[in-house]
C-alpha positions as CSV (number, residue, x, y, z in Angstrom):
1,M,32.1,-8.4,4.0
2,T,31.1,-10.0,0.7
3,T,27.8,-10.0,-1.2
4,E,27.3,-13.7,-0.4
5,R,27.5,-13.1,3.4
6,L,25.3,-10.0,3.2
7,I,22.7,-11.8,1.1
8,R,22.5,-14.6,3.7
9,I,22.2,-12.0,6.5
10,I,19.5,-10.0,4.7
11,A,17.5,-13.1,3.7
12,G,17.6,-14.4,7.3
13,A,16.6,-11.0,8.7
14,F,13.6,-10.8,6.2
15,V,12.4,-14.3,7.1
16,M,12.6,-13.7,10.8
17,L,10.9,-10.3,10.6
18,S,8.1,-11.6,8.3
19,L,7.5,-14.6,10.6
20,A,7.4,-12.3,13.6
21,L,4.8,-10.1,11.8
22,G,2.8,-13.0,10.4
23,I,2.4,-15.5,13.2
24,P,-0.6,-14.8,15.4
25,G,1.2,-15.7,18.6
26,S,3.9,-13.1,18.1
27,P,3.9,-10.0,20.2
28,I,4.4,-7.9,17.1
29,F,1.8,-9.7,15.0
30,V,0.2,-7.6,12.2
31,S,-1.3,-9.9,9.6
32,Q,-0.9,-13.5,8.4
33,W,-0.2,-12.0,4.9
34,F,3.4,-11.3,6.1
35,L,3.9,-15.0,5.7
36,A,3.6,-14.4,1.9
37,F,6.8,-12.4,2.2
38,T,8.5,-15.4,3.9
39,A,7.5,-17.5,0.9
40,F,8.8,-14.8,-1.5
41,V,12.2,-14.9,0.1
42,G,12.3,-18.7,-0.1
43,V,11.3,-18.7,-3.8
44,N,14.0,-16.2,-4.5
45,L,16.6,-18.2,-2.7
46,F,15.5,-21.3,-4.6
47,Q,15.6,-19.4,-8.0
48,S,19.0,-18.0,-7.4
49,G,20.4,-21.4,-6.4
50,I,19.2,-22.8,-9.7
51,T,20.0,-19.9,-12.1
52,R,23.0,-18.5,-10.2
53,W,21.5,-15.0,-10.6
54,C,20.4,-12.9,-7.7
55,L,19.0,-9.4,-7.9
56,M,20.2,-8.5,-4.4
57,E,23.8,-9.5,-5.4
58,D,23.6,-7.1,-8.4
59,I,22.2,-4.3,-6.1
60,L,24.9,-4.8,-3.5
61,S,27.6,-4.9,-6.1
62,K,26.5,-1.6,-7.6
63,L,26.6,-0.2,-4.0
64,G,30.3,-1.2,-3.9
65,V,30.2,-4.4,-1.9
66,K,32.8,-6.9,-3.0
67,R,31.4,-9.9,-4.8
68,G,31.9,-13.2,-3.0
69,G,30.9,-16.9,-3.4
70,I,30.3,-18.4,-6.8
71,H,30.9,-15.1,-8.7
72,G,33.8,-13.9,-6.6
């Protein structure tokens, strides 16, 4: 699996988890402040699309994951 696929999986998982923790109707609701994490993930995706730099990609590469996508 490449960094590009893992980043998409990680971002999707973070969004789903933060929505589940931040929406009052959710069975695992904690606080609406978890929605700020959803926004954080979105801003990071937007930023990486514009600048072509992603911290998670650098982290995964240092952990030995093969680069994929634009850089691969």
